[in-house]
C-alpha positions as CSV (number, residue, x, y, z in Angstrom):
1,Q,118.2,91.0,73.2
2,V,117.2,93.9,70.9
3,Q,113.7,95.0,69.5
4,L,114.3,96.9,65.8
5,V,111.4,99.2,64.2
6,E,112.5,99.8,60.8
7,S,111.3,103.4,58.9
8,G,112.0,105.9,55.8
9,G,110.2,103.0,53.3
10,G,107.8,104.5,50.6
11,L,107.2,105.0,46.8
12,V,109.8,106.4,44.8
13,Q,110.4,106.3,40.7
14,A,113.4,104.9,39.7
15,G,116.4,107.2,39.9
16,D,115.5,108.4,43.3
17,S,117.0,108.1,46.6
18,L,115.8,106.6,50.0
19,R,117.3,106.3,53.5
20,L,115.9,103.6,56.0
21,S,116.2,103.5,59.3
22,C,116.2,101.1,61.8
23,A,116.5,102.2,65.3
24,A,117.1,99.5,68.1
25,S,115.9,99.3,72.0
26,G,118.3,98.3,74.9
27,R,121.9,99.6,76.1
28,T,124.0,96.7,74.0
29,F,123.5,98.1,70.6
30,S,127.3,98.4,70.2
31,T,127.7,94.9,70.6
32,Y,125.4,93.7,67.4
33,A,126.2,93.4,64.2
34,M,123.9,94.5,61.9
35,G,122.3,93.7,58.4
36,W,119.9,95.1,56.1
37,F,118.0,92.1,53.9
38,R,115.1,92.3,51.5
39,Q,112.5,90.3,50.2
40,A,110.4,90.5,46.6
41,P,107.4,88.4,46.0
42,G,108.5,84.8,45.4
43,K,111.9,85.3,46.3
44,E,114.2,84.4,48.9
45,R,115.1,86.8,51.7
46,E,118.6,88.2,50.4
47,V,121.2,90.1,52.0
48,V,121.2,94.2,50.8
49,A,123.8,95.0,53.4
50,S,125.9,94.6,57.1
51,I,128.2,96.1,59.2
52,G,130.1,95.0,62.1
53,R,130.6,96.7,65.7
54,N,133.9,98.4,64.6
55,F,132.0,100.3,61.4
56,V,134.4,99.1,59.4
57,N,133.7,96.0,58.2
58,T,130.8,96.2,55.7
59,N,129.6,93.8,53.3
60,Y,126.7,94.7,50.4
61,G,124.9,92.7,47.8
62,S,126.1,92.2,44.5
63,S,123.3,93.8,43.3
64,V,123.1,97.1,45.5
65,K,127.2,97.5,45.4
66,G,128.1,101.1,44.7
67,R,124.7,102.4,45.5
68,F,123.6,101.5,48.6
69,T,125.7,102.7,51.8
70,I,124.8,101.0,55.6
71,S,126.3,103.0,58.3
72,R,125.7,103.0,61.7
73,D,125.1,105.9,65.0
74,N,125.9,103.6,68.2
75,A,125.1,107.0,69.8
76,K,121.8,106.6,68.5
77,N,121.3,102.9,68.7
78,T,120.5,103.2,64.9
79,V,121.4,101.8,61.6
80,Y,120.8,103.1,58.5
81,L,120.8,102.3,55.0
82,Q,121.2,105.0,51.9
83,M,119.9,104.2,48.7
84,N,120.9,106.0,45.6
85,S,119.6,105.4,41.9
86,L,116.8,103.1,42.9
87,K,116.1,100.4,40.5
88,P,112.5,99.1,40.0
89,E,114.2,95.7,40.8
90,D,114.9,97.1,44.4
91,T,111.2,97.1,45.3
92,A,110.9,94.5,47.8
93,V,110.4,94.4,51.8
94,Y,113.2,96.0,54.1
95,Y,114.2,94.2,56.8
96,C,116.6,95.4,59.6
97,A,118.2,92.4,61.8
98,A,121.0,92.3,65.0
99,R,123.3,89.5,65.9
100,N,125.1,89.9,69.1
101,T,128.7,88.9,68.0
102,G,130.4,89.7,71.1
103,N,134.1,90.8,71.0
104,T,134.2,90.2,67.1
105,W,134.1,92.7,64.3
106,Y,132.4,90.1,62.0
107,A,129.5,91.2,60.0
108,P,127.4,88.2,58.8
109,V,125.5,88.2,55.7
110,T,122.9,85.2,55.7
111,P,119.6,85.5,57.2
112,D,120.3,82.3,59.4
113,E,123.2,84.1,61.4
114,Y,120.9,87.2,62.5
115,T,119.2,86.4,65.5
116,N,116.5,89.3,65.8
117,W,114.8,91.1,63.5
118,G,112.5,94.0,62.7
119,Q,108.6,94.1,61.2
120,G,110.2,95.3,57.7
121,T,109.2,98.4,55.7
122,Q,108.0,98.4,52.2
123,V,110.1,100.1,49.3
124,T,108.3,100.4,46.0
125,V,110.1,101.9,42.9
126,S,108.1,102.8,39.8
127,S,109.9,103.0,36.6
């Protein structure tokens, strides 16, 4: 099991950039696929991005593709979400998630596929 702690959220203006970080505890971080999800008030939790164990397999939600980039540093047990060209509709609580995928490079894209979650960090984009 890993414990996840997000950081880097805040209040920014439209067009600005933010980088979120998610630090994971434990010595098996490299065996976990990692994901970023977000949830706005009154809306369902949706995938932002996910990355498999091999750094290569990545997936993005359609609304963030081309603006957001997910990456991971296994030496630091950390996954990042670089968010550029932020829009007011990106306002949400952003959650980091992890799932042990064993020997596969799979990068899950639905919340139900993840077993570990962080507490979330608020991102607010003003117009």
